[in-house]
Structures are given as structure tokens and as C-alpha cells.
N, C-alpha and C positions, 0 to 999 in steps of 0.2 A: 523387481522391487515391489514391495507390498504397498498398496494405496492406503493412506491413513487419513485422508480428508473425509470430513463428515458430509460434504456435498460436492457433486461434480462441478468442475469449473469450465466455463466457456472461454475460448480464446477471443480476446477483444484487443483493440488498440484505441484507448481513450486517453485524453490528457487529464492530468490531475495535479494537485498541489498538496504538499505535506505541511500542515500547520502545527507547529510545536508549541506555540503560545500566541496570544492575541497581538503582541508587539513585535515578535520576531518575524523576519521575512519568510514567506512561504517558499518551500523547495519544490521546484518543478519535477514531475515524474510522468511516466507512462504506465497506465494500467494494462498489463499484458494478458492476464486472465482474471476472471471474476466469477464469484458465486454468491449465494445469500450469506455464506459463512465467512468468506475471506477473499483475498486477492493476491496476485503477484505484481509487485511494483518495480519498474526499472527506473533507477535514479541516475540521471545523467551526470550529476556532480559527485557521485559516490555516496555510500551509506554511512561513512564514518561520522560520528557526532549526532546521528539521528537517534532520539531517545526511544526507549522500548514502547512507549505509548504516545500516540498523537492522533490528530484528526485528519482524515483524507477528504479533500474537497475535489469532487469530480466535475467534469463539464456538465453544465446544466444546473449547478449549484447543489447537487446532492452531497450530503456530508455523512461520513461514517467514522465512528470512534474505532481506532485500530490498536492492536497489540502485536508486536513483532514476534513471530514464531521462529523464523530463521532469517539469516542474512548472508550475503556474499559481498564482494567488493562493490557491485553496482545493482544488486537486486534485493528486495525484501519480500518475504512471505508473511502476510498479516492475517489475523483473524479479526472479525468485526465484533463489536460489542463492548 
């Protein structure tokens, strides 16, 4: 399979939360791999209903604007920016 990512990703296991709006509850997730350009998120409750764009809040308070590139039943591939 041809690699199409712009940056190499490092395997990690960090906790995160998906924030779809200021008032909506945040969705718990695990950051499975990470680069400067994007990440793979594992969503415990499933990806159905998660919008195409959202903010990822990672442990330590780091925030990233995300856009969904691909999705499966319980994983999201996102790009930052």
C-alpha cells in the first residue's frame, strides 16, 4: 500500500476528548498515533454522529483543530489545521 501521509506518525497512547461545540459534552477517545500533520483516534463510543470538523483536546490541555480524512466504526483519521 502506498503511503500518502505528509509526515511520519509515531505510535502513542494518549487520552483525548473530541469537542464538537462549547455546549455539547466532549467525546472520550484514545490517540493511537500522532504527527505534526494529524492523528488516528480510537473512539470508544463509535464514530457515528461525529462531525467532519471538531477540536481535539489532548492530555495536558493541548488543543488541535481537526478535519476527518477517513473513518471506520470506531476510528478516525484526522488532519490538523
